[in-house]
C-alpha positions, -999 to 999 in steps of 0.1 A, spaced: -550 -439 368 -578 -414 363 -600 -415 332 -611 -382 316 -646 -378 305 -653 -357 274 -669 -334 267 -659 -316 299 -694 -304 305 -710 -339 304 -739 -343 329 -727 -377 342 -689 -380 347 -691 -415 363 -672 -444 348 -665 -480 355 -632 -498 353 -630 -534 340 -607 -559 324 -617 -568 289 -593 -597 284 -609 -629 295 -587 -650 319 -564 -620 325 -541 -626 355 -553 -595 372 -582 -578 389 -591 -541 390 -606 -520 417 -633 -493 414 -605 -467 416 -587 -483 386 -559 -500 406 -547 -531 388 -536 -560 410 -517 -589 394 -523 -625 405 -495 -651 409 -503 -663 373 -490 -630 359 -457 -635 341 -435 -610 322 -447 -605 287 -484 -612 294 -507 -585 281 -544 -577 288 -568 -548 281 -582 -525 308 -613 -505 299 -629 -474 313 -666 -472 304 -687 -441 309 -719 -447 329 -741 -426 307 -775 -440 295 -776 -418 264 -744 -431 249 -719 -455 262 -683 -447 251 -653 -465 264 -616 -463 260 -591 -492 262 -556 -494 276 -532 -523 269 -513 -534 300 -481 -555 297 -466 -573 326 -429 -566 330 -402 -581 352 -397 -561 384 -361 -549 386 -344 -561 417 -311 -541 419 -279 -558 429 -266 -543 462 -235 -563 468 -210 -587 451 -195 -614 472 -164 -631 460 -158 -653 491 -121 -643 495 -102 -611 494 -67 -624 486 -51 -652 466 -15 -663 467 -1 -681 437 32 -694 425 42 -682 390 26 -704 364 2 -717 391 -35 -717 391 -60 -710 419 -89 -728 403 -124 -714 403 -138 -687 424 -175 -680 424 -193 -647 422 -225 -644 443 -248 -614 440 -270 -600 467 -298 -600 471 -300 -636 458 -331 -627 438 -315 -598 420 -325 -594 383 -293 -576 375 -270 -607 372 -246 -596 345 -210 -589 358 -178 -578 342 -145 -593 354 -112 -577 348 -75 -580 359 -54 -549 367 -26 -566 349 -32 -593 322 6 -600 322 3 -611 358 -31 -627 361 -53 -642 333 -89 -649 339 -106 -679 322 -144 -677 323 -160 -710 329 -198 -709 332 -200 -680 357 -169 -689 376 -133 -678 369 -100 -696 368 -71 -675 380 -37 -683 364 -5 -665 376 20 -658 348 49 -638 361 69 -640 394 68 -616 423 40 -594 411 5 -585 422 -28 -579 404 -63 -570 414 -92 -588 400 -123 -566 399 -158 -579 395 -184 -552 389 -221 -551 380 -228 -542 344 -261 -525 354 -246 -506 383 -208 -503 380 -206 -486 414 -213 -521 429 -180 -540 427 -157 -563 447 -120 -571 444 -95 -599 450 -58 -592 453 -37 -618 436 -1 -622 448 21 -641 424 54 -653 438 83 -668 419 90 -705 423 123 -715 439 143 -729 410 177 -737 426 191 -741 461 228 -736 465 245 -748 497 280 -735 505 304 -741 534 315 -772 551 291 -799 559 293 -825 586 273 -856 591 269 -873 625 260 -909 630 
């Protein structure tokens, strides 16, 4: 950042950057570039000062700097499987959502079913239990990033009806 010296016609337009806050987790170069140390955490604040190098009168101006969390955007959602086959009334159990890169700061996802009458999702601490309700139908589970809805992944759920009755007709013979 560049400091402006006023009045514009001042004889000496030199200034010095410094960090006023004692123990601040940062350093500052002669050009005013602030470099954070590993001790800097989101929410920490400190004051940066530009001081004029004029022997007649020393005037300075302060700037409050707040450390914020760097946003690491989610680039991919991995569900581990692309298709689930269930019997009506059955349950698949949990499937886990993993976000890439692993250090993304955009971790909030929205999970939906294309047909709640076919597949119900039960949230359980970041994982989801898939329960098939009706026979011979399909549904698509979509998991998308809340911060970037264009990043999503899907699982197709095929729900098949259970065999309830077997009827045998015709003559049967048994051999010994």
